[in-house]
C-alpha positions in Angstrom: 58.2 136.6 27.8 58.4 137.1 31.8 55.9 134.2 32.0 58.3 132.0 30.0 61.4 133.2 31.8 59.6 132.8 35.2 59.2 128.8 34.5 62.6 128.3 34.6 63.5 126.6 38.5 67.0 127.8 37.8 65.8 131.7 38.5 65.0 132.0 41.9 62.2 134.6 42.0 59.1 135.4 44.0 56.3 133.0 42.6 53.1 134.3 41.3 50.0 132.9 43.1 47.0 134.9 42.1 46.5 138.1 39.8 43.7 140.6 39.6 42.5 143.9 37.9 40.0 146.4 38.5 39.0 149.6 36.9 37.5 153.1 38.6 37.2 156.3 37.7 39.0 155.6 34.5 42.0 154.1 35.6 42.8 150.3 35.6 44.8 149.1 38.7 46.5 145.6 38.3 47.7 143.5 41.2 49.8 140.5 41.6 50.1 138.2 44.8 53.7 137.0 45.1 55.5 134.8 47.6 56.8 136.5 50.6 60.4 136.6 50.9 62.1 136.4 54.0 65.7 137.5 53.1 66.5 141.3 53.0 68.0 142.6 50.0 71.9 143.1 50.0 71.4 147.0 49.7 67.9 148.0 51.1 68.4 151.6 51.2 70.1 152.6 47.9 70.9 150.7 44.3 74.9 151.6 45.1 76.4 149.0 47.2 78.3 151.0 50.0 79.5 148.0 52.2 81.4 144.6 51.6 79.1 141.5 51.2 79.3 138.8 53.3 78.3 136.3 50.9 79.6 132.9 49.8 80.9 131.3 46.6 77.5 129.3 46.5 75.6 132.6 46.0 77.5 134.1 43.1 77.4 130.5 41.2 73.6 130.6 41.5 73.4 134.5 40.6 75.7 133.4 37.5 73.8 130.1 36.7 70.2 132.3 36.9 71.4 135.0 34.5 73.0 132.0 32.1 69.5 130.3 32.2 67.7 133.8 31.5 70.0 134.6 28.8 68.8 131.8 26.6 65.3 132.5 26.3 63.6 134.1 23.7 62.0 137.4 23.9 60.8 140.3 21.7 60.5 142.7 24.7 63.5 145.0 25.0 64.3 146.0 28.6 67.1 148.5 27.4 66.0 149.8 24.4 68.1 150.3 21.2 67.2 153.9 20.8 67.8 154.7 24.7 71.3 153.5 23.9 71.7 155.5 20.3 71.0 158.8 22.8 72.8 157.8 26.0 76.1 156.9 24.5 76.7 160.1 23.1 75.3 162.1 26.0 77.1 160.2 28.7 80.0 158.7 27.3 80.9 160.7 24.1 80.7 158.4 21.4 78.0 156.9 19.3 76.8 153.2 20.3 78.0 150.6 18.2 76.2 149.5 14.7 76.0 145.9 16.2 74.9 144.8 19.6 74.6 141.4 20.8 71.3 140.9 22.7 70.2 138.3 25.3 67.3 138.0 27.9 68.3 139.7 31.0 66.6 141.6 33.9 67.6 145.0 33.3 67.8 146.1 36.9 67.9 142.7 38.4 71.5 143.1 39.5 71.3 146.2 41.5 72.0 145.4 45.0 69.0 146.2 46.0 66.8 143.8 43.7 69.0 140.6 45.0 68.4 139.1 48.5 71.3 137.7 50.6 71.6 134.8 52.5 69.2 132.8 50.0 69.3 134.5 46.7 66.1 136.0 45.1 66.2 138.0 42.3 63.1 140.7 43.0 61.1 142.6 40.3 60.4 140.0 38.0 58.2 142.5 35.6 61.7 143.8 34.4 63.0 140.7 32.3 63.6 141.7 28.5 66.0 142.0 26.0 69.4 143.5 27.0 72.8 143.8 25.5 74.9 141.0 26.1 76.9 141.8 29.7 74.6 144.5 30.7 73.0 142.7 34.1 76.8 142.1 35.0 77.9 145.5 34.0 75.1 146.9 36.4 76.3 144.8 39.4 79.8 146.1 38.9 78.9 149.7 38.4 76.8 149.5 41.7 79.6 147.9 43.4 82.5 150.5 42.4 82.7 152.1 45.7 83.7 148.8 47.0 86.5 147.3 45.3 86.3 144.1 46.5 82.9 143.7 45.4 83.7 145.1 42.0 86.6 142.6 41.5 84.5 139.5 42.6 81.7 140.7 39.9 84.5 140.8 37.3 85.8 137.4 38.0 82.6 135.7 38.4 81.2 137.0 35.0 84.7 137.2 33.3 83.0 134.9 30.6 80.6 137.2 29.8 82.4 140.7 30.4 85.8 139.9 29.0 84.4 139.7 25.3 83.6 142.5 22.9 79.8 142.0 23.2 80.4 142.1 27.0 82.1 145.2 27.0 79.3 146.9 25.1 76.8 145.8 27.4 79.0 147.0 30.3 79.2 150.5 28.8 75.6 150.3 28.5 75.1 149.7 32.0 77.7 152.3 32.9 75.2 154.9 30.9 72.3 153.9 33.1 74.3 154.6 35.9 75.3 157.9 34.9 71.7 159.0 34.0 70.7 158.0 37.3 73.2 160.4 38.3 72.0 163.1 36.3 68.8 162.8 37.5 70.2 163.5 41.2 69.6 160.0 42.4 73.5 159.6 43.9 73.6 163.4 45.2 74.0 161.7 48.9 76.0 158.7 48.5 78.6 160.0 45.5 82.0 160.4 47.2 83.1 163.8 47.8 86.6 165.2 47.2 86.8 166.9 50.4 86.3 163.8 52.5 83.1 162.3 54.1 80.0 164.2 53.2 75.9 164.1 53.4 75.2 166.1 50.6 77.1 167.6 47.6 75.3 169.4 44.7 74.2 167.5 41.6 77.0 168.8 39.5 79.7 167.2 41.7 78.0 163.9 41.9 77.6 164.0 38.1 81.3 164.6 38.1 82.6 162.0 40.5 80.4 159.3 38.5 81.8 160.5 35.3 85.4 160.0 36.6 84.1 156.5 38.4 83.1 155.7 34.0 86.5 157.0 32.9 88.3 154.6 35.4 85.8 151.8 34.6 86.3 152.1 30.6 90.2 152.1 31.0 89.8 149.0 33.0 88.1 147.2 30.1 91.5 147.6 28.5 89.7 148.9 24.9 89.1 152.4 23.8 85.3 153.0 23.5 86.1 154.5 20.0 87.3 151.1 18.9 86.5 147.9 20.7 89.0 146.0 19.0 92.1 148.4 20.1 94.4 146.2 22.9 95.1 149.5 24.6 92.9 152.8 25.8 94.5 156.3 25.3 91.1 158.2 25.7 91.0 161.7 27.3 
């Protein structure tokens, strides 16, 4: 599947030049030689975006086009797995995952700022491609940009054709589950905003509560109650 997606020139990515494997002491090692990418990723230190982006409209258009091209490529590999969603929705959002989830081919982690280069767009980590819920990739980028309102608003505008659909709303909720899962592992303990002002480190429980509040705000922003994706207004607790 990865090879099929990677043949699309509309998806800017490191090109594969050579590959090799070797076995030693019962372990098999695999190595790929990829194109060296000169541009840095837009968030080199954390998946979460902490500052505004100086990126023009052409960059956004290229990213949108790349994800649209990849979405149409058939695949049997699940990058965001159904069983994971069944566990994660009740655990992190408090309600069951929908019975029907529309899927497309996506990256699953590509739209985290740490996997996208600025200047000239390159989508890093090509091994991550696979089946994801519609809206999952755009939802991840929005989730990781929540602390920079201008970026979050730009994501919603650029990917409205996906996020403003019933299927896209489900995919965005799945993306929010992934962010909360990372918070629960302590991955955002240093960067989550502190209610008492700027801080360097806060405990894991506080980080989780902060991210949970972000998710609730985002769920309300979707204009749909998680219990009923067809309800026009949300009155969730």
